[in-house]
N, C-alpha and C positions, 0 to 999 in steps of 0.2 A: 095815144101815147105818139104816132107821128107828130100829129097835130101840134103836141107838145114842143116835139123838137124842130118843127118847120116855125113856130111862132118865137121858139125862142133865137133860131136863126136871123128871123126877120128885125128882131128887137136888135142884135149885133149890128145888122145891115144901117138901121135907122140912126143908133149909138153915132155910125161911124160916119154919117150925112151921106152914105154912098146909096144910088138908085139901083135897081136890079142889074143893068147891065154893067156900070160900074164892077159891083159888088160879084158879078159873075165871071167877067173877064179875070179879078184878082183872084180867084181860085180855081180859075181852069173849068168850070163848067158854062153851058149855055143859059143865058136868061131864060130860055124857056124851063130849061130844069130848076133852077131856082125858083122861079114860080112853082111848079110845082109842088117843089121840097117845102115852101112856108105857107102853101094852100093844105099840105097835110096829103096830100095824094101821091106823093115818091117819097120814097125814105132816102136820105144823103149815104153815098156810100163812105165805106172806111176814110178813104182818100181824100174827098169832100170836106168829112170834119176835121182831118188833120189839116190840111190847107185854111181853112179858115183859123184852126187855133194857131196855126203861124201865122198869118196875114195881117189878123187883129194885132 
């Protein structure tokens, strides 16, 4: 399930033509944290998911 969330976040980022650094900055997390989420190694917080929702 984590991998599905990470994949969806990566797709959202790519659809908006943003690299990891740009997207991470826009949602208030580090690029490293975003990378871990996209790889399915880390679970995004509720705050991160809300930030994504309102950033895009």
